[in-house]
C-alpha positions in Angstrom: -28.0 36.7 -45.7 -25.1 39.3 -46.2 -25.7 42.3 -48.0 -23.6 43.4 -51.0 -21.3 45.7 -48.8 -20.8 42.9 -46.1 -20.1 40.2 -48.8 -17.5 42.5 -50.2 -15.8 43.2 -46.9 -15.8 39.4 -46.2 -14.4 38.6 -49.6 -11.7 41.1 -49.1 -10.7 39.7 -45.7 -10.2 36.4 -47.5 -8.0 37.8 -50.2 -10.8 37.8 -53.0 -11.0 41.0 -55.4 -14.4 39.8 -56.9 -17.0 37.6 -56.0 -16.4 34.0 -57.4 -19.2 31.9 -59.3 -20.8 29.3 -57.0 -18.7 26.3 -58.3 -17.1 23.6 -56.5 -13.7 24.8 -57.4 -14.3 28.2 -56.1 -15.8 26.7 -53.0 -12.5 24.8 -52.3 -10.7 28.3 -52.8 -13.1 30.0 -50.3 -12.6 27.2 -47.6 -8.8 27.3 -47.8 -8.7 31.0 -47.7 -11.0 31.1 -44.7 -8.9 28.5 -42.7 -5.8 30.5 -43.4 -7.3 33.9 -42.8 -9.7 33.5 -39.8 -8.7 31.6 -36.6 -10.6 29.0 -34.7 -10.8 30.7 -31.5 -12.4 30.4 -28.0 -10.5 33.3 -26.4 -12.5 34.5 -23.4 -11.8 38.2 -24.3 -14.2 37.5 -27.1 -16.8 36.5 -24.9 -19.2 39.1 -23.0 -21.6 36.6 -21.9 -22.2 33.0 -20.8 -21.7 31.7 -24.5 -20.8 33.4 -27.9 -23.4 35.5 -29.4 -24.8 33.9 -32.6 -26.6 37.1 -33.9 -25.4 37.6 -37.5 -24.7 41.2 -37.2 -22.7 40.5 -34.1 -20.8 37.6 -35.8 -19.9 39.9 -38.7 -18.8 42.8 -36.6 -16.6 40.4 -34.4 -15.0 38.2 -37.3 -14.9 40.6 -40.3 -14.7 44.0 -38.7 -12.9 43.6 -35.6 -10.7 40.6 -36.9 -11.2 38.0 -34.2 -12.0 34.3 -34.7 -14.6 32.1 -33.5 -15.5 28.6 -33.1 -17.9 26.2 -35.1 -21.2 27.7 -34.4 -19.8 31.1 -35.1 -17.4 30.4 -38.1 -19.7 27.9 -39.9 -22.8 30.0 -39.5 -21.2 33.2 -40.8 -19.4 31.3 -43.7 -22.8 29.6 -44.6 -24.3 33.3 -45.0 -21.5 34.2 -47.4 -21.7 31.1 -49.4 -25.7 32.0 -49.7 -25.0 35.5 -50.7 -22.7 34.0 -53.6 -25.4 31.7 -55.0 -24.4 28.6 -53.1 -27.3 26.2 -51.9 -25.7 26.0 -48.5 -27.4 25.0 -45.1 -26.5 24.0 -41.6 -25.7 20.4 -40.6 -25.8 18.6 -37.2 -22.4 17.1 -36.6 -20.3 15.2 -34.1 -16.6 16.1 -33.6 -15.1 12.7 -33.1 -11.4 13.1 -33.3 -10.8 9.3 -33.0 -12.5 8.7 -29.8 -14.3 5.5 -29.2 -18.0 5.2 -28.8 -20.7 7.6 -29.9 -20.1 11.4 -29.3 -23.0 13.8 -28.5 -24.0 16.1 -31.3 -21.6 18.9 -30.7 -20.5 20.7 -33.8 -22.3 22.8 -36.6 -21.2 21.9 -40.1 -22.4 23.2 -43.5 -23.8 21.2 -46.5 -23.6 22.5 -50.0 -25.7 21.0 -52.7 -24.4 20.6 -56.3 -25.5 18.5 -59.2 -22.6 16.1 -58.2 -24.1 15.6 -54.7 -24.1 17.1 -51.3 -20.6 18.4 -50.0 -19.3 19.3 -46.6 -17.7 22.6 -46.4 -16.2 23.1 -43.0 -14.2 26.2 -41.6 -14.9 25.8 -38.1 -13.4 22.6 -36.9 -10.1 24.0 -35.6 -7.5 21.6 -37.3 -8.0 18.3 -38.8 -10.8 19.1 -41.6 -9.6 19.3 -45.2 -8.8 22.7 -46.8 -11.6 22.2 -49.4 -15.0 20.4 -49.8 -15.8 16.8 -49.5 -18.6 15.0 -51.4 -20.7 12.9 -49.3 -20.5 9.6 -51.4 -19.8 5.9 -50.5 -16.1 5.2 -50.8 -15.4 8.9 -51.6 -11.6 9.6 -51.1 -9.9 13.0 -51.6 -6.2 14.3 -51.3 -6.2 17.7 -50.0 -2.7 19.6 -49.6 -1.0 16.2 -48.8 -3.8 14.9 -46.5 -6.0 12.0 -47.3 -9.7 11.9 -46.2 -12.4 9.2 -46.8 -16.1 9.3 -46.7 -18.5 6.6 -45.9 -22.2 6.3 -44.8 -23.1 5.3 -41.3 -26.9 4.9 -42.0 -29.4 6.8 -44.1 -28.7 10.1 -42.6 -25.3 10.0 -41.2 -21.9 10.1 -42.8 -18.5 9.8 -41.3 -15.3 11.6 -42.4 -12.0 9.7 -41.9 -8.5 11.0 -42.2 -5.2 9.2 -42.5 -3.1 10.8 -39.7 0.7 11.5 -40.0 1.8 10.9 -36.5 4.7 13.2 -35.7 3.7 15.4 -38.7 0.3 16.2 -37.3 -0.4 19.1 -35.1 -2.0 16.9 -32.6 -1.6 13.3 -31.3 2.2 13.3 -32.0 3.0 10.0 -29.9 0.3 8.0 -31.6 1.1 5.7 -34.9 0.1 6.7 -38.3 -3.6 5.4 -38.5 -7.1 6.1 -40.1 -9.5 7.8 -37.6 -12.7 9.3 -37.8 -12.7 13.0 -37.5 -16.2 14.0 -37.9 -19.7 12.7 -38.3 -22.3 14.9 -40.2 -26.1 14.4 -40.6 -28.0 15.2 -43.9 -31.2 16.1 -42.1 -32.7 19.4 -42.7 -32.2 21.8 -39.7 -32.6 25.3 -38.8 -30.4 27.8 -37.2 -32.4 27.8 -34.0 -31.4 24.2 -33.5 -27.9 25.2 -32.7 -28.8 27.4 -29.8 -29.0 25.0 -27.2 -25.8 23.2 -28.2 -24.0 26.6 -28.1 -24.9 27.0 -24.6 -23.9 23.3 -23.8 -20.6 23.6 -25.5 -19.5 26.7 -23.6 -20.6 25.8 -20.1 -18.2 25.6 -17.4 -16.3 22.4 -17.1 -16.1 22.1 -21.1 -13.0 22.4 -23.4 -14.1 25.6 -24.8 -15.2 27.3 -21.8 -12.0 26.5 -19.6 -9.4 27.1 -22.2 -8.2 29.6 -24.4 -7.7 28.1 -27.9 -6.7 29.4 -31.2 -5.8 27.6 -34.4 -5.0 28.8 -38.0 -4.0 26.7 -41.0 -0.9 28.0 -42.9 0.6 27.5 -46.3 2.9 24.8 -44.9 1.2 23.7 -41.5 -0.7 25.1 -38.6 -0.4 27.4 -35.7 -2.1 26.7 -32.6 -2.4 28.4 -29.0 -3.6 26.9 -25.8 -3.4 28.7 -22.5 -0.3 30.3 -22.9 1.5 27.5 -25.0 2.1 28.4 -28.7 2.8 25.6 -31.3 3.8 26.1 -34.7 3.9 23.2 -37.2 5.7 23.9 -40.5 7.0 21.6 -43.2 6.6 18.7 -40.8 8.6 20.2 -38.1 7.1 21.2 -34.6 8.0 24.1 -32.5 6.5 24.7 -28.8 7.0 28.0 -27.3 5.6 28.6 -23.6 4.5 32.4 -23.2 4.4 33.1 -19.5 4.5 36.8 -19.9 1.4 38.8 -20.8 3.2 41.0 -23.2 4.7 38.0 -24.9 1.1 36.7 -25.4 -0.3 39.6 -26.7 2.7 40.2 -29.2 2.6 36.4 -30.3 -1.2 36.5 -30.8 -1.2 39.7 -32.7 1.8 38.4 -35.0 0.6 35.0 -35.7 -3.3 35.1 -35.4 -3.9 38.9 -36.0 -5.6 38.9 -32.5 -5.5 42.1 -30.5 -6.8 42.6 -26.9 
C-alpha cells in the first residue's frame, strides 16, 4: 500500500487537492482523472529488461515521479494500491481483453474489482481505450452510459462476467470501417487472486512476437475523445473527428509525445 506521501503525490498527479472519501462517485472521478492523466504505454524506452518490472516502488517512480505510462499489469496494480490507501476494498482480477474477437481469448489482462454494499464493481485504468471512464457494477443486465458511451454487463458463468460496449464506428478511435454494433470488450473473473498470479502473464504478454513487445503504443483519454500513438503514427480523435499524422522524423516524434502525452525520452 502507498504511504501518505506517495498517496499525496499520486493524487496531485490526478488533479486532486485532498484525498477523497471511498465512495462510488469518487471512484468514478479517480478513474476518469487517471485515464486523462496517465497514458497506456508500451514504449520500449520504458523497458530495461525482458518485461516491465512490476515492483511497486519501481512503478511509482516510473509512472508518478518520472511521468511515464504503463500497460495493464503496471497501471492497474499501482491504481489498486492507491485505492487501498484511500480505504477502498480493492483487489486484482483475472481478465481477458476480447475487443470483439470471436472465440475464447487467453487470460491476458489485469483488472481491478472494488467491493461496495451495492456489489462488486470493475474499475479499469489499464485497458488503453474502450473501457469506461467510470466504474461498472457486475450485475445481470447492468447498463451504464458514461460520457456518451454505452456499456452492458452480463454473467458468463458463476465466476466470469462480460463487459460489452455499443461501438460508434467512425466516431471510435478503433475499427472505423466496421458498422455500429454491440461487442464484448472485456471478460473479468471474480475469483480471488494474488499479485504473484500476474507475473507469468506479464512475461507472456511481453515476449517477442506479441503486440506489446513488438510495437510502441500510447493511448490517452481526453475531455472530447482520445489520443493514440503507434510506431510513428499519431491519431487524434476529438468531437467525433479523426486526424492521422505520420511522424517520420525522430525530433517530431519526441516533440509530439512530449506535447500530447507528457512523455520525454
